[in-house]
Steps between C-alpha positions, in 0.01 A plus 500: 500500500488302818741530787482343849534639849809338660528390862626849598169627355677678211429506131733543205394732215556310189795614280281601200291729726808647667665567160191642345435748780861548591460391855833452678631409847421784735194624309194564703182318396157471664235229501149639457164331497364468146176386349375141531710420811824563305802671644668771289871558520573871440826692470535760770643760262762619753846546353734209541774567757838563343766249591830626633680408179222618266650848469835347390361356178571688182573396138821296498475413871268208459591148624514247224 
């Protein structure tokens, strides 16, 4: 998959990759040098911060 660097020098992780590896807003990722002049995107592995409303979710309290 190809993505472009925008004028703010940011890249978007394509949706199929985000979905497959469950990458969400707020997750830490790192860019590491790989073989053949490639750049490897790696998940940091740190737990995702819990949002202030995350603890209020339980069965029957989901927004529809």
